[in-house]
C-alpha positions in Angstrom: -50.2 60.0 115.4 -52.6 60.7 112.5 -53.4 63.1 110.9 -49.7 64.2 111.7 -49.7 67.7 113.0 -47.6 66.9 116.0 -45.3 64.5 113.9 -44.5 67.2 111.4 -43.8 69.6 114.2 -41.4 67.1 115.8 -39.6 66.2 112.6 -39.0 70.1 112.0 -37.4 70.3 115.6 -35.2 67.2 115.4 -31.7 67.2 114.0 -31.3 65.5 110.5 -29.6 62.6 112.1 -32.3 61.8 114.6 -35.0 59.2 113.9 -38.8 59.9 114.3 -41.0 56.9 114.6 -44.7 57.8 114.3 -47.5 55.1 115.1 -51.0 54.9 114.0 -53.0 51.7 114.5 -55.9 52.5 112.4 -55.3 51.7 108.8 -57.3 54.4 107.1 -55.7 57.0 109.5 -52.2 55.5 108.9 -52.5 56.2 105.2 -53.4 59.9 105.9 -50.3 60.0 108.2 -48.1 58.6 105.7 -49.3 61.1 103.1 -48.8 64.1 105.4 -45.3 63.1 106.4 -44.4 62.7 102.8 -45.8 66.1 102.2 -43.5 67.5 104.8 -40.6 66.3 102.8 -38.4 64.8 105.6 -36.3 61.6 105.2 -35.4 60.6 108.8 -38.9 59.1 109.9 -40.6 55.8 110.0 -44.3 55.2 110.0 -45.5 52.2 112.0 -48.9 50.4 112.5 -48.5 48.5 115.6 -50.5 48.2 118.9 -48.8 50.0 121.7 -48.2 46.7 123.6 -45.5 45.8 121.0 -43.4 48.8 121.8 -42.1 46.8 124.9 -40.0 44.9 122.4 -37.9 47.9 122.1 -36.7 48.3 125.8 -34.8 51.6 126.4 -34.8 52.7 122.8 -36.5 56.1 122.6 -35.1 59.4 124.1 -38.6 61.0 123.7 -41.9 59.5 123.7 -45.1 61.5 122.9 -48.3 59.8 123.9 -51.0 61.8 122.1 -53.8 59.8 123.7 -57.2 58.9 122.3 -59.5 60.8 124.6 -63.1 61.9 125.2 -62.3 65.1 123.1 -64.1 67.7 125.4 -61.5 70.4 124.2 -62.9 70.1 120.8 -66.5 70.7 121.5 -66.2 74.3 120.6 -64.8 73.5 117.1 -66.8 70.4 116.5 -70.2 70.6 118.0 -71.1 67.1 116.7 -68.6 65.7 119.2 -71.1 66.5 121.9 -73.4 63.9 120.8 -70.6 61.3 121.3 -69.7 62.4 124.8 -70.7 60.2 127.6 -69.4 59.4 131.2 -69.0 55.8 130.1 -66.7 56.9 127.2 -64.6 59.1 129.6 -64.0 56.1 131.7 -63.2 54.0 128.7 -60.7 56.5 127.6 -59.0 56.8 130.9 -58.5 52.9 131.0 -57.2 52.8 127.4 -54.8 55.7 128.3 -53.5 54.0 131.3 -52.9 50.6 129.1 -51.0 52.7 126.3 -48.7 54.3 129.0 -48.0 51.0 130.7 -47.1 49.6 127.3 -44.8 52.3 126.2 -42.9 53.2 129.4 -40.5 50.3 129.0 -39.4 51.6 125.6 -38.2 54.9 127.2 -34.4 55.1 127.7 -33.0 56.0 131.0 -33.0 59.7 131.1 -35.7 60.0 128.4 -38.6 62.2 128.5 -42.3 61.1 128.2 -44.8 63.7 127.1 -48.5 63.0 127.7 -51.2 64.8 126.0 -55.0 64.7 125.5 -57.6 67.2 124.0 -60.0 66.9 126.9 -60.4 68.5 130.2 -61.6 65.3 132.2 -59.7 64.8 135.5 -60.1 61.0 135.1 -58.1 61.3 131.7 -55.5 63.9 132.8 -54.7 64.4 136.6 -55.7 60.9 137.6 -53.7 59.3 134.8 -50.6 61.4 136.0 -51.0 60.4 139.7 -51.2 56.7 138.5 -48.3 57.1 136.3 -46.3 58.6 139.2 -47.2 55.8 141.5 -46.7 52.9 139.0 -43.4 53.9 137.4 -40.0 55.3 138.1 -40.9 58.5 136.1 -40.4 61.8 137.7 -42.7 64.7 136.8 -41.0 67.5 134.8 -42.0 71.1 135.1 -42.3 73.0 131.9 -41.5 76.7 132.0 -43.8 78.9 129.9 -44.6 82.5 129.5 -47.4 83.7 131.8 -49.1 85.7 129.0 -49.9 82.4 127.2 -52.6 82.0 130.0 -51.8 78.2 130.6 -53.1 77.0 133.8 -50.8 74.9 135.8 -51.5 72.1 138.3 -49.8 71.8 141.6 -46.1 71.4 141.8 -46.2 67.8 143.0 -47.5 66.6 139.7 -47.2 69.2 137.2 -49.6 69.3 134.3 -51.0 72.2 132.1 -54.4 73.0 130.9 -55.0 75.0 127.8 -58.6 76.4 128.0 -60.0 77.6 124.6 -61.4 80.9 126.2 -57.8 81.7 127.5 -55.3 80.5 124.8 -55.0 80.8 121.0 -56.4 77.3 120.2 -58.8 74.6 121.2 -58.8 72.8 124.6 -55.8 70.8 125.4 -53.9 69.1 128.3 -50.1 68.4 128.7 -47.6 66.9 131.0 -44.1 65.7 131.0 -42.2 63.1 132.9 -38.5 62.0 132.9 -37.2 58.6 133.3 -34.6 58.0 136.0 -31.2 56.7 135.1 -28.2 57.6 133.2 -29.0 58.9 129.7 -25.8 57.4 128.3 -26.7 53.8 129.1 -26.4 51.5 126.1 -29.3 51.3 124.0 -31.3 48.3 123.1 -29.9 46.3 120.1 -31.2 42.7 119.3 -28.4 42.0 117.2 -26.0 43.2 114.5 -27.6 44.2 111.3 -28.3 41.5 108.9 -30.2 41.2 105.8 -29.6 42.7 102.4 -26.4 44.6 101.8 -27.1 48.3 100.8 -25.2 50.2 98.3 -23.4 53.3 98.1 -24.8 56.1 95.8 -24.5 55.5 92.1 -24.2 58.3 89.6 -27.9 58.0 88.8 -28.6 58.5 92.6 -26.4 61.4 92.9 -28.0 63.3 90.1 -31.2 63.6 92.1 -30.0 64.3 95.7 -28.5 67.2 97.2 -26.4 65.1 99.6 -26.1 61.4 98.2 -23.3 60.7 100.5 -25.9 61.0 103.5 -27.6 57.8 102.3 -27.3 54.1 101.9 -29.3 52.6 99.0 -31.3 49.5 98.0 -33.3 48.5 95.0 -36.6 46.7 96.0 -38.9 45.6 93.0 -37.3 48.1 90.9 -37.9 50.9 93.4 -34.8 52.8 94.5 -34.9 53.5 98.2 -32.5 55.8 100.2 -31.9 55.4 103.8 -29.9 58.1 106.0 -27.1 55.9 107.1 -27.2 57.5 110.5 -30.5 55.8 111.3 -30.2 52.6 109.3 -29.2 50.6 112.4 -32.2 51.9 114.3 -34.4 51.1 111.4 -33.4 47.5 111.5 -34.2 47.3 115.2 -37.6 48.9 114.7 -38.4 46.6 111.8 -37.9 43.7 114.0 -40.5 44.9 116.5 -43.0 47.0 114.7 -45.0 46.8 111.5 -43.5 49.4 109.2 -45.8 51.1 106.6 -43.3 53.7 105.3 -39.6 54.1 105.6 -36.8 55.7 103.7 -37.0 58.1 100.8 -38.5 56.6 97.7 -36.4 57.9 94.7 -38.5 56.3 92.0 -38.6 53.3 89.7 -35.5 52.1 87.8 -36.1 51.2 84.1 -32.9 50.0 82.2 -30.7 51.8 84.7 -32.4 55.1 84.6 -34.5 56.4 87.3 -38.1 57.7 86.8 -38.5 60.1 89.9 -41.2 59.4 92.3 -43.9 62.0 93.5 -42.2 61.5 97.0 -38.9 62.7 95.7 -40.6 65.8 94.3 -41.9 66.8 97.7 -38.5 66.0 99.5 -36.5 68.7 101.1 -33.4 66.7 99.9 -33.8 66.8 96.2 -30.8 68.3 94.3 -31.1 72.0 93.8 -29.5 71.7 90.2 -32.3 69.7 88.9 -34.1 71.8 86.2 -37.1 73.6 87.8 -40.1 75.5 86.9 -41.3 77.9 89.6 -44.9 78.8 89.1 -47.4 81.2 90.4 -50.1 80.4 92.8 -52.7 80.1 90.2 -50.5 77.9 88.0 -49.7 75.7 91.0 -53.3 75.1 91.6 -53.9 74.3 87.9 -50.9 71.8 88.0 -52.1 70.1 91.0 -55.7 69.9 89.4 -53.9 68.5 86.2 -55.1 71.5 84.3 -53.3 73.9 81.9 -50.5 71.6 81.3 -50.2 72.7 77.6 -48.7 76.0 78.7 -45.2 74.2 79.1 -45.3 72.6 75.7 -42.5 74.9 74.3 -39.8 74.2 76.9 -36.7 72.1 76.1 -37.2 68.3 76.5 -36.2 67.2 80.0 -37.7 66.2 83.4 -38.5 69.4 85.4 -39.4 69.8 89.0 -42.4 72.0 89.3 -42.2 74.3 92.3 -44.2 77.1 94.1 -42.3 79.4 96.4 -39.3 77.1 96.2 -41.2 74.0 97.4 -41.6 71.0 95.0 -45.0 70.0 93.8 -44.3 67.3 91.3 -42.6 66.5 88.0 -43.1 67.6 84.5 -41.7 65.5 81.5 -41.4 67.6 78.4 
């Protein structure tokens, strides 16, 4: 899922009580993914670092799965000419085999009635049409046509296995391929659940928690090594199930560190969309925002009243200022 462009888009589209699980196997890329998900300010996502094979431990769990598959990258050659040097027919075949493995691994985790979206940034039929034909043959998934405006200039495959090619000379973007499938069965089927929730008991909001959050009743809380973590209560049971199957690298909203019963707010809280609107704020200009992020020009706020301030630009949190 790194660096996170599709993940942040999905989080913007989901309801607040939905759970988004974003997975990136490579450690360095997982770090970038965590940073970008934090910058987006949501609280209903979990970042994981697991091989796709592990997702079979979550049968019938996900309503939607997006497989943004590693590919030969032919659609990026115009944007990144250096990618041409990395292209080879052998790499195309390697990617096609890897994509089949990923699809086979994650299909069991798709709930009945759920939707699988498959995408690549390449034009190779081996990585696109041939994989769709294989998926249609080997699973119970049914191809799902997607309506789209004709003026977008997206080229469609045949109606039997619908897929969509985005050519860079025809659309506003780089090369891309997309297809969707629907899992047969009743979408109301009982979800996977290994067991009833166990482990550490979570708290309700304290007065200190309520001071920082716009809707503290939305959360359950725990203190882990002095760090105060808030979990949306609507997704906590699903979080427990995911934690039993996948390696989690980020979850919950990190409020900050607690010292003698008082919270020192975290950078993550400053970027959150759920920070309380009544917290003292300093809204800065574009130039001052750049200075603040570069840790420059901080002496301009020495005359403000002593307090903890949320520094914002255009209403969006940048970080904290202690005066």
